N, C-alpha and C positions, 0 to 999 in steps of 0.2 A: 707407601706406594699403593697399597690396595685402596685406601681412602681416596687417593688422587684419581685412580682409574674409575672408581664409582662416581666421583664428581664429574669427570669428563663425560662418562656415559650418560649421566643424568642431564647435563647441559646439552649434549647432542640430541637426546630424546626430546627435550623441551623445544629445541630448535626445529626438529622435524615436525612435531605436533603443531607448533606455531605456524609453520609453513602450510601444513595441510589445512589448518583452520582458516588462514588468510586466503589461500587460493582455492580451497574447496568449498567454503561456505560463503565467505564475503565476496569473493571474486570468482564465481563459477567459470571454469574454462580459462581462468587467468585473464579474462577480458577486461571489463570495466567495472563500475560499481553497480551495474544492473539496470541502469536507466537507458531506455531507448524508446522511440516513438512507434506507435501503431495506429491504425484507424479502427475505431470502435463504432458499431452501428447498433442502435436500439430501435426495434420495430415495435411500435405501440399502436395496435389497431391497424388502420390504413396509413399511419404516418411513420416516417423514417427519420431518425435523428442521428447525425454523424458527428463524431468527436475525434480530434487528434489527441491521443492520450500518451503521456509519458508512462512507461511501464516500470514499476518498482517491484522487482522480484528477488531481491537479496535482503538480508537482515539490515544492512546499512541503508539501502535506498528506501526500504519500507519504514524504518525508524525515522528517517529524515522527512519523508513525505513532502508536503508542500510548505513546511516550516520556513519562515523567513522570506517567503516570496511576496510580491506586491499584490498579486491577484491572478485571476483566470479570465480569459475571454469566453464568450458564450459557447464556442465550439472546441474548447480545450478541457482537458481533465487529466487526472492521474489514476492509473489502474494498478492496484495492488494485487499481486498474484501469489497465492499460497499453494503449497504442495497438496493439501487435502482440505475438505470442508471442515470448518470448526467455528466456534463462536469467537471470532477475532474482534478484539476491542480497538477502538480508535479514539484518540484524544486530539485536542486543538493546541498542542504544545507549540509555542512560538509562532502561531498563526496570526496573520495580519488582516484576514478577511473571512467572512462566513462562507460556508459551503453546504451543499447537499451531499449526503453519503448514500450510496446505492449498493446494497449487498446483493451478490450474484452467486448462484450455485449452478454449475454447468453452463447452460445458455439461457437461464431464466432469472429474472429479478425476484429476490425473496424478501426484500425489506428496504426501508428507507429511514434516514434520520435527516429531516429537512431543517434548513436554516440554522445549522450548528454555528454558534458564535465563538469567536476567539475569547480567551480568558487571560488577558494580559495581567502580569504581576502575580498570578497564582503559582504556588509551588507545584512541582511535579506530583506530589502526593495528593494535592487538592484539586487537580484537574478532573473534570467530568470525563468518564469513559463511555463511549457509545458502543453498544453491542447489537449484532444482528438478531432478529427475532428467531432465526433458525440458522443452522450451520451454513457457511458460505465459503467458497474457495477463491473468490475474487471480490474486490471492493473497488468501486468507482467513486472518485471525488470530483464533483463538478461545481460550477458557480451556483451560489445559493439562489433558490427560487426556480431553478430549471425543472425540477421534478413536477412542481405545480404548473408552471408555464406550458410544458410539453404534455401534461396529462399522463405522465408515466405511472404504471401500475404494476403490482405484483403479478408475475406471470409473463410480463413482456419479454420478448426475445432479445438476447444480446449476442452479437457476433464480433469477433476481433479478426481483422484481416491485415 
């Protein structure tokens, strides 16, 4: 009888922990998988560049990223949001098109990885991982070549509205 009570208690505890994990980390607020759209503005010198970005702010949405998609338009992107600045790594897992990666801390660009290419057929362990040159709390993925085309530079201002 005592062993049965311990088993029931353990299963109940596992169920509670699983629910907390699912709804507290993966689905904050019990809403969606964390993806929604915002407008992102980069001010570079006297120029202003606007993007409609899909926000990835959960473990699930950040891990999936742009994997499996056909491409991005020039005014589209994905913004990865993290809780604190760190050296976040990015890969090209299941990507079908090249991108520019823009690392952001606060409201300033702190680094780039330009024209990162898909690596079809590579195993997860063999994929190249791109890291920011310094800690970042947000990362923007945009169509390859836009960093150069728009003349974006470290220190440019980024606002999300």
